[in-house]
C-alpha positions as CSV (number, residue, x, y, z in Angstrom):
1,M,-28.2,5.4,-53.9
2,S,-28.6,2.6,-55.8
3,M,-26.3,-0.4,-57.3
4,I,-26.2,-3.8,-58.4
5,T,-23.2,-6.1,-56.8
6,A,-23.9,-9.4,-58.0
7,S,-26.5,-11.0,-61.3
8,L,-26.5,-14.2,-62.3
9,W,-28.3,-15.9,-65.6
10,V,-30.6,-18.6,-65.0
11,P,-31.0,-21.6,-68.1
12,R,-33.5,-21.3,-70.3
13,G,-36.5,-23.7,-69.6
14,A,-35.6,-23.6,-65.7
15,A,-37.9,-21.3,-64.7
16,A,-41.6,-22.2,-64.8
17,A,-43.8,-20.6,-67.3
18,F,-46.1,-19.6,-64.9
19,P,-44.6,-18.9,-61.2
20,T,-47.2,-19.0,-58.4
21,K,-48.1,-16.7,-55.6
22,Y,-46.8,-17.3,-52.3
23,D,-49.4,-19.4,-50.3
24,V,-49.4,-18.8,-46.2
25,D,-50.9,-22.4,-45.5
26,E,-50.8,-23.9,-41.8
27,N,-47.2,-25.1,-42.5
28,E,-46.0,-22.3,-43.7
29,L,-47.6,-20.1,-41.1
30,A,-46.0,-22.3,-38.4
31,R,-42.4,-22.1,-40.1
32,I,-42.8,-18.6,-40.8
33,S,-43.7,-18.0,-37.2
34,K,-41.1,-19.2,-35.7
35,L,-38.6,-17.5,-37.7
36,A,-40.3,-14.1,-37.0
37,K,-40.7,-14.8,-33.1
38,L,-36.8,-15.0,-33.2
39,Q,-36.3,-11.7,-34.9
40,L,-39.5,-10.1,-32.4
41,E,-37.4,-11.5,-29.4
42,D,-34.0,-9.7,-30.7
43,A,-35.9,-6.7,-30.9
44,E,-37.7,-6.8,-27.7
45,E,-34.3,-7.9,-26.2
46,D,-33.0,-4.3,-27.7
47,L,-35.7,-2.5,-26.8
48,D,-35.7,-3.6,-22.9
49,H,-31.5,-2.4,-23.3
50,A,-32.8,0.6,-25.0
51,K,-35.6,1.4,-22.2
52,Q,-32.9,0.4,-19.1
53,G,-30.4,2.8,-20.2
54,R,-33.1,5.2,-20.8
55,Q,-35.2,4.8,-17.4
56,G,-31.4,4.9,-15.7
57,A,-30.9,8.3,-17.2
58,T,-34.5,9.6,-16.4
59,E,-34.2,8.6,-12.9
60,T,-30.8,10.5,-13.0
61,E,-33.1,13.4,-14.4
62,D,-36.0,13.4,-12.1
63,S,-33.2,13.0,-9.1
64,D,-31.7,16.3,-10.2
65,M,-34.9,18.1,-11.1
66,E,-36.2,17.2,-7.2
67,D,-33.4,18.2,-5.7
68,S,-33.9,21.4,-7.4
69,G,-37.1,22.1,-6.2
70,V,-38.8,21.1,-9.6
71,K,-42.0,19.3,-10.4
72,L,-43.5,17.8,-13.4
73,P,-46.3,20.1,-14.7
74,Q,-50.1,18.6,-12.8
75,S,-51.2,18.1,-16.5
76,Q,-48.4,16.2,-17.4
77,A,-48.9,13.8,-14.3
78,D,-52.1,13.5,-14.9
79,A,-52.0,12.8,-18.6
80,D,-49.9,9.7,-17.5
81,D,-52.2,8.3,-15.0
82,D,-54.9,8.6,-17.8
83,L,-52.8,6.7,-19.8
84,K,-51.7,3.8,-17.3
85,E,-55.2,2.1,-18.0
86,Y,-53.9,1.8,-21.6
87,D,-50.9,0.0,-20.7
88,L,-49.3,1.2,-23.8
89,E,-45.6,0.5,-22.9
90,H,-46.5,-3.3,-23.8
91,Y,-49.3,-2.6,-26.9
92,D,-47.0,-4.6,-29.2
93,S,-46.6,-7.7,-26.0
94,D,-48.9,-10.8,-26.8
95,T,-48.4,-12.8,-23.3
96,N,-51.0,-15.6,-24.8
97,V,-48.4,-16.4,-26.9
98,R,-47.5,-20.2,-26.7
99,D,-44.0,-21.8,-28.3
100,G,-44.6,-22.7,-32.0
101,E,-47.6,-20.2,-32.5
102,T,-47.3,-17.2,-34.1
103,M,-46.5,-13.8,-32.5
104,A,-48.4,-10.9,-31.7
105,M,-48.5,-9.5,-35.0
106,F,-49.7,-12.9,-36.7
107,G,-51.7,-13.0,-33.6
108,N,-55.3,-13.6,-35.6
109,A,-53.8,-14.9,-38.7
110,R,-55.2,-18.3,-37.9
111,S,-59.1,-16.4,-37.4
112,L,-58.9,-15.3,-41.3
113,A,-60.8,-16.9,-43.6
114,Y,-58.3,-17.2,-46.4
115,H,-59.6,-18.4,-50.2
116,K,-57.2,-19.2,-53.2
117,S,-59.5,-18.1,-55.6
118,N,-62.2,-14.6,-54.9
119,A,-64.8,-17.2,-56.9
120,D,-64.4,-19.1,-53.2
121,D,-65.5,-16.0,-50.6
122,P,-68.9,-15.6,-50.3
123,Y,-68.1,-11.9,-49.6
124,I,-66.8,-11.1,-53.1
125,T,-69.8,-10.7,-55.2
126,M,-67.7,-9.2,-58.1
127,Q,-65.7,-11.9,-59.5
128,E,-62.4,-10.9,-61.4
129,N,-61.4,-13.9,-63.8
130,D,-60.3,-11.8,-66.6
131,E,-58.1,-9.4,-64.4
132,E,-56.5,-12.9,-63.0
133,D,-56.5,-14.4,-66.6
134,E,-54.7,-11.4,-67.7
135,E,-52.5,-10.9,-64.7
136,R,-51.3,-14.8,-65.1
137,E,-50.7,-13.7,-68.6
138,D,-48.5,-11.1,-67.5
139,L,-46.4,-13.4,-64.9
140,Q,-45.7,-16.0,-67.9
141,I,-42.2,-17.0,-68.2
142,L,-41.9,-18.3,-72.0
143,A,-39.1,-21.2,-72.8
144,T,-37.3,-18.8,-75.0
145,D,-37.0,-16.3,-72.3
146,N,-34.1,-15.7,-70.1
147,M,-34.4,-14.9,-66.3
148,I,-31.7,-12.6,-64.8
149,V,-31.3,-12.3,-60.9
150,A,-29.5,-8.9,-59.9
151,A,-28.9,-8.5,-56.3
152,K,-29.5,-4.8,-55.9
153,V,-29.4,-1.8,-53.1
154,E,-31.4,1.3,-53.5
155,D,-32.4,3.7,-51.1
156,E,-30.6,1.7,-48.3
157,V,-33.2,-1.1,-49.4
158,A,-31.6,-4.4,-50.5
159,H,-33.4,-7.0,-52.9
160,L,-33.2,-9.3,-55.9
161,E,-34.5,-7.5,-58.9
162,I,-35.8,-10.5,-61.4
163,Y,-35.7,-9.9,-65.0
164,V,-36.8,-11.7,-68.0
165,Y,-35.6,-11.0,-71.1
166,E,-38.2,-11.7,-73.9
167,D,-36.2,-13.0,-76.8
168,E,-38.4,-12.4,-79.3
169,A,-39.4,-8.6,-78.8
170,E,-35.5,-8.1,-77.4
171,N,-37.0,-6.8,-74.3
172,L,-35.7,-6.5,-70.6
173,Y,-38.3,-6.2,-67.6
174,V,-38.6,-6.5,-63.9
175,H,-40.4,-9.8,-63.6
176,H,-40.8,-9.6,-59.6
177,D,-38.0,-8.6,-56.6
178,I,-37.4,-10.7,-53.2
179,M,-37.2,-8.4,-50.4
180,L,-33.7,-9.2,-48.0
181,P,-32.6,-8.7,-45.0
182,A,-28.7,-7.0,-45.9
183,I,-26.7,-5.7,-48.7
184,P,-26.5,-8.5,-51.4
185,L,-23.1,-9.3,-52.1
186,C,-22.8,-12.5,-54.3
187,V,-25.4,-15.0,-55.6
188,E,-25.3,-18.4,-57.0
189,W,-28.4,-20.6,-58.4
190,L,-29.7,-23.9,-57.1
191,D,-31.7,-26.7,-59.2
192,L,-31.9,-29.0,-55.7
193,P,-35.0,-28.6,-53.7
194,V,-34.0,-27.6,-50.0
195,G,-35.8,-26.2,-46.5
196,K,-39.4,-26.0,-46.9
197,D,-39.8,-27.9,-50.1
198,A,-36.8,-30.2,-50.1
199,N,-39.8,-33.2,-48.6
200,A,-42.3,-32.2,-50.8
201,V,-40.1,-32.8,-54.1
202,N,-38.5,-35.8,-55.0
203,S,-34.6,-34.6,-55.1
204,D,-34.1,-35.7,-58.4
205,S,-36.2,-32.9,-59.7
206,R,-35.3,-29.6,-61.0
207,V,-36.0,-26.5,-59.3
208,N,-35.2,-23.0,-59.5
209,F,-33.9,-21.3,-56.4
210,V,-30.9,-19.0,-55.5
211,A,-29.0,-18.7,-52.7
212,V,-28.0,-15.1,-51.9
213,G,-24.9,-14.3,-49.4
214,T,-25.0,-10.9,-47.6
215,F,-23.1,-9.0,-44.8
216,D,-24.9,-10.6,-42.6
217,P,-23.1,-14.0,-42.2
218,D,-26.1,-16.2,-43.0
219,I,-26.6,-17.4,-46.6
220,E,-30.3,-17.8,-47.6
221,I,-32.2,-19.5,-50.3
222,W,-35.0,-18.2,-52.1
223,D,-37.4,-20.0,-54.6
224,L,-37.4,-17.9,-57.9
225,D,-40.5,-19.5,-59.3
226,T,-42.7,-18.4,-56.0
227,I,-44.2,-14.2,-55.9
228,D,-44.5,-12.1,-52.7
229,C,-42.0,-14.2,-50.6
230,M,-42.5,-13.3,-47.0
231,Y,-39.1,-15.4,-46.0
232,P,-36.4,-17.9,-47.2
233,N,-36.7,-21.6,-47.9
234,A,-34.0,-22.3,-46.0
235,I,-30.9,-20.1,-43.8
236,L,-27.0,-21.4,-43.8
237,G,-26.0,-20.5,-40.8
238,Q,-26.3,-19.8,-37.1
239,D,-29.7,-18.3,-37.3
240,G,-30.4,-21.4,-39.7
241,E,-29.9,-23.7,-36.9
242,E,-31.7,-21.8,-34.3
243,T,-34.8,-22.2,-36.2
244,K,-34.7,-26.3,-36.3
245,G,-36.4,-28.4,-33.6
246,D,-37.6,-27.5,-30.6
247,V,-35.3,-25.8,-28.9
248,N,-36.1,-24.0,-25.1
249,Q,-36.7,-19.9,-26.2
250,E,-34.7,-19.1,-23.4
251,L,-31.7,-21.0,-25.1
252,K,-32.1,-19.5,-28.6
253,K,-32.0,-16.0,-26.8
254,K,-29.1,-16.8,-24.8
255,K,-27.5,-18.3,-27.9
256,K,-27.9,-15.5,-29.7
257,R,-26.6,-13.0,-27.4
258,K,-23.0,-14.9,-27.3
259,K,-22.9,-14.5,-31.2
260,S,-18.8,-15.0,-31.6
261,K,-16.7,-12.8,-34.3
262,K,-14.6,-15.8,-33.9
263,A,-14.1,-17.8,-36.9
264,N,-15.4,-21.4,-36.3
265,D,-16.3,-24.9,-38.2
266,D,-20.2,-24.7,-38.0
267,Y,-21.3,-21.0,-39.6
268,H,-19.8,-17.8,-40.8
269,V,-19.1,-15.0,-38.8
270,D,-18.7,-12.3,-41.0
271,A,-19.8,-11.1,-44.6
272,V,-20.7,-14.4,-47.3
273,L,-18.4,-13.1,-50.5
274,S,-19.1,-15.8,-52.8
275,L,-20.9,-19.2,-53.4
276,A,-20.5,-21.8,-55.6
277,A,-22.6,-24.7,-56.7
278,N,-21.3,-28.2,-57.3
279,R,-23.0,-29.1,-60.7
280,Q,-22.1,-32.7,-60.3
281,H,-22.9,-33.5,-56.2
282,R,-25.9,-31.1,-56.5
283,N,-26.1,-30.9,-52.5
284,L,-22.6,-29.6,-52.3
285,L,-22.7,-25.4,-52.0
286,A,-19.2,-23.8,-51.2
287,S,-19.0,-20.4,-49.6
288,S,-16.1,-18.0,-48.9
289,S,-16.4,-14.9,-46.4
290,A,-14.9,-12.3,-44.7
291,D,-14.2,-14.9,-41.6
292,K,-10.8,-15.8,-43.7
293,T,-12.6,-19.3,-44.1
294,V,-14.2,-21.5,-47.0
295,K,-17.0,-23.7,-46.1
296,L,-18.8,-26.7,-47.5
297,W,-22.5,-27.0,-46.8
298,D,-24.8,-30.5,-47.1
299,L,-28.1,-28.7,-48.4
300,N,-29.7,-31.9,-47.7
301,N,-29.6,-31.4,-43.8
302,L,-28.9,-27.9,-44.2
303,K,-25.5,-27.9,-42.0
304,C,-21.9,-27.1,-42.7
305,A,-20.3,-30.3,-43.6
306,K,-16.4,-28.9,-43.5
307,S,-14.7,-25.6,-43.0
308,Y,-11.3,-24.5,-44.7
309,S,-8.6,-22.4,-43.5
310,Y,-6.4,-21.9,-46.1
311,H,-6.2,-17.9,-46.1
312,T,-5.1,-15.5,-43.7
313,D,-7.3,-12.7,-45.5
314,K,-10.5,-12.5,-46.6
315,A,-11.8,-15.3,-48.8
316,C,-13.1,-13.5,-51.8
317,S,-13.7,-15.7,-54.8
318,I,-14.4,-19.9,-55.2
319,A,-15.3,-21.9,-57.7
320,W,-15.4,-25.6,-58.8
321,H,-13.4,-27.5,-61.0
322,P,-15.5,-28.1,-64.4
323,R,-14.3,-32.1,-64.3
324,E,-12.8,-32.8,-60.9
325,S,-15.9,-32.2,-58.6
326,T,-13.9,-32.1,-55.3
327,M,-11.6,-29.5,-56.9
328,L,-12.4,-26.0,-55.3
329,L,-10.3,-23.0,-56.0
330,S,-10.2,-20.1,-53.3
331,G,-8.9,-16.4,-54.0
332,S,-8.3,-13.7,-51.2
333,Y,-6.7,-10.6,-49.8
334,D,-3.7,-12.3,-49.1
335,R,-2.9,-12.2,-52.3
336,T,-2.5,-15.8,-53.1
337,V,-5.0,-18.4,-54.6
338,V,-5.4,-22.1,-53.7
339,A,-6.3,-24.8,-55.0
340,A,-7.7,-27.7,-52.5
341,D,-9.2,-31.0,-52.9
342,M,-12.4,-31.1,-50.3
343,R,-11.5,-34.8,-49.8
344,A,-8.2,-33.9,-48.6
345,P,-8.4,-31.1,-45.7
346,D,-5.0,-31.4,-44.6
347,A,-3.1,-32.3,-47.3
348,K,-0.6,-29.5,-48.5
349,A,-2.7,-27.5,-51.4
350,P,-1.3,-25.8,-54.2
351,R,-0.8,-21.9,-54.0
352,W,-0.3,-19.4,-56.3
353,G,0.5,-15.5,-55.5
354,V,-0.1,-12.6,-57.5
355,E,0.8,-8.8,-57.0
356,S,-2.2,-7.6,-55.2
357,D,-5.7,-8.2,-53.7
358,V,-7.1,-11.2,-55.3
359,E,-10.9,-9.6,-56.6
360,M,-12.0,-12.9,-58.9
361,A,-10.7,-16.6,-59.5
362,T,-12.2,-19.2,-61.8
363,W,-11.5,-22.2,-64.2
364,D,-11.3,-22.2,-68.2
365,P,-14.3,-24.5,-69.0
366,H,-12.6,-25.2,-72.3
367,D,-9.4,-26.4,-70.5
368,P,-9.6,-27.1,-66.8
369,N,-5.9,-27.4,-66.5
370,Y,-5.8,-23.4,-66.5
371,F,-7.4,-20.9,-64.6
372,Y,-7.5,-17.0,-64.2
373,I,-7.2,-14.6,-61.5
374,T,-8.0,-11.1,-61.8
375,T,-6.3,-8.7,-59.1
376,E,-7.1,-5.0,-57.8
377,N,-4.5,-3.6,-59.9
378,G,-6.4,-4.7,-62.8
379,I,-4.5,-7.7,-64.1
380,I,-5.3,-11.0,-65.4
381,H,-3.3,-13.6,-64.6
382,N,-3.5,-17.0,-66.6
383,N,-2.2,-20.2,-64.6
384,D,-1.6,-23.7,-65.3
385,I,-2.4,-26.2,-62.5
386,R,0.3,-28.7,-63.5
387,N,2.6,-26.0,-62.5
388,A,2.3,-25.6,-59.0
389,P,5.3,-23.5,-57.3
390,A,7.5,-24.6,-54.6
391,A,6.0,-21.2,-52.9
392,P,3.5,-19.2,-54.0
393,E,6.3,-15.7,-54.4
394,A,7.7,-18.5,-56.9
395,S,4.7,-18.3,-59.1
396,K,5.0,-18.0,-62.7
397,A,1.8,-17.3,-65.0
398,V,1.3,-18.4,-68.3
399,W,0.6,-15.3,-69.1
400,T,-0.3,-12.0,-67.6
401,L,-2.3,-9.3,-69.2
402,Q,-2.7,-5.3,-67.8
403,A,-6.4,-5.5,-68.9
404,H,-7.3,-2.1,-66.8
405,D,-6.0,0.8,-65.4
406,E,-8.1,0.4,-61.9
407,S,-9.9,-3.2,-60.5
408,I,-11.0,-5.8,-62.0
409,S,-14.1,-6.0,-60.3
410,S,-15.9,-8.4,-62.8
411,F,-14.9,-11.6,-65.0
412,D,-16.3,-14.2,-66.7
413,V,-15.2,-16.6,-69.5
414,N,-17.8,-17.7,-71.9
415,P,-19.5,-21.2,-71.2
416,A,-20.0,-21.9,-75.5
417,I,-17.4,-20.0,-76.9
418,P,-13.4,-21.0,-76.5
419,G,-11.5,-18.0,-75.9
420,F,-13.9,-15.2,-75.4
421,L,-13.5,-13.2,-72.3
422,V,-15.2,-10.3,-70.5
423,T,-13.6,-7.8,-67.9
424,G,-15.6,-5.0,-65.9
425,S,-13.6,-2.8,-63.9
426,T,-14.2,0.3,-61.3
427,D,-12.9,2.5,-64.6
428,K,-16.4,2.0,-65.6
429,T,-15.5,0.0,-69.0
430,V,-16.2,-3.3,-69.9
431,K,-13.5,-5.3,-72.3
432,L,-14.0,-8.2,-74.7
433,W,-11.0,-10.1,-75.3
434,N,-9.8,-12.8,-77.4
435,V,-7.4,-15.4,-76.4
436,Q,-5.7,-17.6,-78.9
437,S,-2.4,-19.5,-78.7
438,S,-0.4,-16.3,-79.2
439,G,-1.8,-14.7,-75.9
440,P,-4.8,-12.5,-75.6
441,S,-6.0,-9.5,-77.7
442,M,-8.7,-6.9,-76.8
443,V,-11.8,-7.1,-78.9
444,V,-13.5,-4.3,-78.2
445,S,-13.9,-1.7,-75.1
446,R,-16.7,-0.1,-74.1
447,N,-18.7,2.3,-71.5
448,V,-22.4,0.9,-71.3
449,E,-23.4,3.3,-68.9
450,V,-23.7,1.5,-65.4
451,G,-20.9,3.6,-63.5
452,K,-18.4,1.5,-62.0
453,V,-19.1,-1.9,-63.3
454,F,-19.8,-4.7,-60.4
455,T,-20.9,-7.6,-62.6
456,T,-20.6,-8.8,-66.1
457,R,-21.9,-12.5,-66.6
458,F,-22.4,-14.4,-70.1
459,A,-25.7,-16.3,-70.6
460,P,-25.0,-19.8,-70.2
461,D,-27.3,-21.3,-73.1
462,P,-25.4,-21.9,-76.1
463,E,-27.9,-20.5,-78.7
464,V,-27.5,-17.1,-77.0
465,A,-23.8,-17.3,-75.8
466,F,-23.0,-14.3,-77.3
467,R,-25.4,-12.5,-75.0
468,L,-23.9,-10.4,-72.0
469,A,-25.5,-9.1,-69.0
470,V,-23.9,-5.9,-67.2
471,A,-24.4,-3.9,-63.8
472,G,-22.9,-1.4,-61.5
473,S,-22.9,1.2,-59.6
474,K,-26.0,3.0,-61.2
475,G,-28.2,0.2,-60.0
476,T,-29.7,-0.4,-63.9
477,M,-28.9,-3.3,-65.7
478,Q,-28.1,-3.5,-69.2
479,V,-27.8,-6.9,-71.4
480,W,-25.4,-6.4,-74.9
481,D,-25.8,-8.9,-77.6
482,T,-22.1,-8.8,-78.4
483,S,-22.1,-10.7,-82.0
484,T,-24.3,-7.3,-83.5
485,N,-20.6,-5.7,-83.0
486,A,-18.6,-6.0,-85.5
487,A,-15.0,-6.5,-84.0
488,V,-16.6,-9.4,-82.3
489,R,-17.9,-10.6,-85.7
490,R,-14.3,-10.3,-87.1
491,A,-12.8,-11.7,-84.1
492,F,-15.0,-14.8,-83.5
493,A,-16.5,-15.6,-87.0
494,T,-15.3,-19.1,-87.0
495,R,-16.9,-19.9,-83.6
496,M,-20.5,-18.3,-84.6
497,T,-23.9,-19.7,-86.1
498,P,-23.9,-18.6,-89.6
499,S,-27.0,-16.4,-90.4
500,N,-29.0,-16.0,-93.1
501,G,-27.3,-12.7,-94.1
502,E,-29.3,-10.0,-92.0
503,V,-26.6,-8.2,-89.6
504,K,-28.6,-6.1,-86.8
505,E,-27.7,-2.9,-85.8
506,E,-25.4,-3.3,-82.5
507,R,-27.8,-3.2,-79.3
508,I,-27.4,-2.6,-75.7
509,V,-30.8,-3.2,-74.1
510,G,-31.9,-2.0,-70.4
511,V,-35.3,-1.3,-68.7
512,E,-36.9,1.4,-70.1
513,E,-37.2,4.3,-68.3
514,D,-40.4,6.9,-68.3
515,S,-39.6,10.2,-69.7
516,S,-38.8,11.9,-66.3
517,D,-35.9,9.4,-65.7
518,S,-34.6,10.1,-69.1
519,E,-34.8,14.3,-68.8
520,K,-32.5,13.5,-65.7
521,E,-30.0,11.1,-67.7
522,G,-26.8,13.1,-68.3
523,G,-27.9,15.7,-66.1
524,V,-26.5,17.5,-63.1
525,E,-29.4,15.2,-60.9
526,S,-27.7,11.9,-62.9
527,A,-24.0,12.8,-61.6
528,A,-25.2,13.5,-57.9
529,A,-27.2,10.0,-58.0
530,D,-23.6,8.3,-59.8
531,A,-21.4,10.0,-57.1
532,T,-23.9,8.8,-54.4
533,A,-23.8,5.4,-55.5
534,E,-20.0,5.4,-56.1
535,N,-18.8,7.1,-52.8
536,G,-21.3,4.3,-50.9
537,W,-19.5,1.5,-52.7
538,E,-16.3,3.1,-51.8
539,S,-17.3,3.5,-48.3
540,M,-17.2,-0.4,-47.9
541,D,-14.1,-0.8,-49.7
542,D,-12.6,-1.7,-46.2
543,D,-15.4,-4.6,-45.7
544,L,-15.5,-5.9,-49.6
545,P,-14.0,-7.1,-52.5
């Protein structure tokens, strides 16, 4: 099973030219030790429960066997006696660990000499300067390259795949990846230093971070410019709260045992379905969840600043207004969309109703008086915020469009080209649309061989505005230069940069596969893999948009 559930583009120039390797210094060791200790305590607690259950069952079995006159074989009893001296039941415990220090698995990390360069290590006599230079060159990201982040699940392993699209060579490749604890559902780019880097970097500085929402209620924030990270820079949520400060370990365990699924004002208690960074107030991150709440996080102190309960079902999509920095749009499975001012949580917010579950809700960046809603029934609604209905059922859209026969699972508005929309659907097609004063019209429909389409995102940079990233249930990422399509050129000729007369052949770029994979493509094995991926995603439909 392999699928890409969400993606984003990193603006050109935001990524470091030479990403750094993860460095476990004293401060980082103390930080990850605290995080890992909490995880270890959870595992030990689960193991204790399992042992108690097994011990109870074993005692019952032994009692029954003794009543029946059956005894353990002498060889087995002798073996148990011989192994007692090794205390195997407690082999993974470290009774000497003190609070604030690392647990058993990192128990000897401090005693190991660490050298940033092999040249400084006296035990390495063969230096590898040439190899290091070559590796550094391989990691380099040029100012003209684009970075794409994909939330991926592959063989039940969740991770972020960080792609680089080389502009000169029109080549897409995986630069590095980041392992995740649970299936990722949404991603959002951040340019504000948070977590372990917040104090080391000026708040006015720009960084290259990503926030990830998963099936777990917590939101993890990772540094995209660091290779081979072990733990996130910061965690927003209950687990994040538990890793801050010197809190008694027993209280932490007690608190974790009493985790409640009841919605509250401090953290999410169910899957995080959508994230939206506020580009004008960089320290604000909004999130929406299957727990029906919308939350506003202060990235300066990593705490939930406000919690809102506008919806009666899963809150699946959120978007900040492009100009009114405190206005937030939120869509829900309760078949309504709310446009609320975050400064007035108690004020009655205008609400629009649609015919089926909301999939996505987003503003038109070129005229923020309007916003779009896509639904499970494959319909696009275009609404005017100035015409708020008295009741959701009285909503009247400026126009509606039956764009697909199945759910519109992905949608995007081109940030640089007015009226240029893209929709992706579980019917496996991607459609490009041209919205004019007379209404919307389809420009082109294409199956780009990604399976059911879960994410379609236009590049954020004006010079490559026609570039589109598409991914879905096959777990493959495709980059489509839509300006090479003849129908697109005709539709947007007046909004395109004049070319030098050269017309490129239409091109969709993906990660190059080896010959064995290519032979399977389109065959029985490929079809089986597709069916597995699609069925795996469908099995989560009760919990996901």
